[in-house]
N, C-alpha and C positions, 0 to 999 in steps of 0.2 A: 142147715138145721141148727137151731140153738135153743137155749132155754129162755126163761122169762126175765132175765136180768137186763134192763134197758141199756146199761153200760156196755154189755157184750155186743148188742146190736150197733151201738155207736162206734165201738172199736172195729167191728167188721166193716162198717161203712168207711172208716178212715183207712183201714188196710186195703180195701178195694181201690180207693182213690190213689193209693201209692203204687198200684200195679202198673208196670210199664206197658203192658199189652192191652190196656183198656181202650176201647173205642166203640163206636156204634155197632160195629160188626163183631166185637168181642166183649160182650157184657158179662158181668158177674152179678148174679142175683143172690139175695139172702132172704130168709124168712123165719119167723117164729112159727113153730109147728107143734101143736099139742096133739100127739098121735093118738091120744085116748078120746079126743073130742072132735078134732078137725076132719071134715069131709074133703075129699079131693077138690071138688069144685069151689070150695071156700078158701083155698090156699091163695094167699097174696104174695107175690114175689116183688121185693123191693130191689131197685137197681139204682146205680149212680154212675154217671159218666161225666167227662169233662167236655165242655163245649169248646168252640174254636178259640175263645179267649182264656181257656184254662179254668173256667168257673165250673163248679159242681152243679150238675142237673140231676135231681132226684125224680124217680117215677115209681109208681106202683101199678102192677098188672096182675090180673087174675091168671092163675096158672094155665088155664085152658087157652088163653090168648097169648101166653108167653112164647109158645113154640117149643121146639126141641132144645134140650139142654144135655150136656155131656156127663156131668158128674154131680154127686151130692157128697158133701163132706160133713161129718158129724164127729164131735169129740166130747167124751164124757157125758153121754146121754142115757146111760143105763146104770141105775142105782138099785133098783128093786126088781125082783122076779116078775111081778105083775106088769111091769112096763115093757117086757120083751115082746110078747105077742102083739100088742097094739102097734109097737114100732115096726115089726116085721110085716104086719098087715098093711099099714100105710105104704111101706116100701114096695110091697107087692103091687099095690095100685099105681104107685108112681112109675115103677118099671113097666107095667102093662100099658099105661097111657103113653109111654115113650117107646113103644114097640120093643121093649126089653133091651134097647140100645142105650144103656146107662151103666155107670160105674158108681158104686157107693163106697166111699172110704170112711172107715170108722176107727177112731182111736178109742180103745176100750181099756180102762184100768180095771184089772182083775182084783176085785176086793175079796171075792170068795170064789172057790172053784165051781160051786153050783151055778152061779150066774153065767160063767163061761160055758159050762156044759149045756145049760138051757138055751143060751144064745145059739150055739152051734146046732142044737136039735131043731130050733125054730127055723133057722136058715135052711136046713136040710128038708124040713117039712114043706116049705114054700118053694123048694127046688132052686134055691140059690146055691151058687158055688162060691167058695171063698178061699183066699190064701192069706197067709201071714207075710207081710212085707218087712224086710229088714230095713230099718231106718236109723241112722245114727242119732237122730233126735229123740227116738223112743228108747227109753232106758228103764232100768230097774230102779224103782224108788226104794226108800228105806223099808217100806212095808209091802208095797204092791208092785206088780209087774204091769206094764202098759203094752198093749198089742196094737199094731196097725193092720187092720183087715182091708183087703180089696175084695169087694163083693160084687158079683155079676150074675147074670142068668143067661144060660146058653140055650 
């Protein structure tokens, strides 16, 4: 999941190409997802793999045809109170369509305590469980604290 900045999508693609485990059997997909407007069946997953000559091969697949996937990673996607419920609602649908066999990793920069509280309440309402993961890359910024959540549904 990412925002609307085209350079972010380009950087994601380049990072995927650098992944040593990339193959036809181990693909990494990425998608722009507007959780306030996007319907599940409209989600397009972009993928890139290297062919036998090491050349990048790009593809786009509707999520319903993409098959099972293991995890969703999102970073810095919550800025406003009104974005929390739509985000958790689309996550609910993504988890449901994947038979709840999914992990959502979220890096959340706590700009104010109310957003953090509302996020946890929304996760509880939709019966998600979460834990805070300690990660040496997540640190206190001068003004804000970053949290790495691991979100699942049991």
